[in-house]
N, C-alpha and C positions, 0 to 999 in steps of 0.2 A: 118704841124707839128709846134708846138709852139717853139719859139726860146727864148733863154735867153742870155743876155750879160754877158760875163765874161772877166776878164783881167788877164794877167800874164806878167812877165818880160821876155824879149828875147834879146839876144846879138845883138848889132847894126849890125854886119856883117850878121847875119841871117835875120834880118829885110830887109836889103838891097837886099840880095839874093832872099828873098821871093817877094819883090816888083818887082825886075827884071823879075822873072819868071811870076808873075801876068801880067806884061806889055806884055811879049812875048806871053802869052796865051790869052790875051785880057780878063782877069778875074780880080776880085778884091782879095785883101788879104784875106778877110773873106772866100771866096769860097775855096781858096787853103788850108787855115787852117782847114776848115770843112772836106775837102777831106783827109787831113793828119790824122786828128783825127779819121775819119771813118775807114781808112785803118789800123791804129794802133789798134783800138778796135776790128776789125775783126780778126787780127792776134792773139791778146791776148785771144780772146774768143776761137779761134781754138786750140791754145796751151793748154788752161785750160781744154777744153773738152777732149783732147787727154790724158792729164796727169791724169785726173780723171778716164777715161776709163782704162788706164793702171794700175792705183792703184787698181781699182776694179778687174781687171783680176789677179793681183798679190795676192790680198786677197783671191780670189777664187781658187788660185793655178793653174791658167791657164797659166803655164809658159812653156818656151821652154828650153830644157836641153842644157848644154854647148856643148855636143857632136853634137847635132843637129845644133847649131849655127856654130860650126867649120866646119861641113860638108857643110852647105850652103855657108859659106864664101869661102871655098875651091873652089867652082864652079865659084866664081867671078874672080879668078886669071887669068891673061893672060898667055898664054903659048907661 
């Protein structure tokens, strides 16, 4: 995979924490940053997909009634 160099500003304390973690894991700073960005992008993609799917369901009127939600939530209560 092609790589591209980017730069951004980061608080000094976060850089120190990142470097400490990199040392503890015997990895370099770039590896940890790549992992963090990968994880962030996966979460954002998952959320976006679910939001889009939910909006499509709402537009198609594939909704659950308030009564159905109350009935289901009632089953979650501890007795």
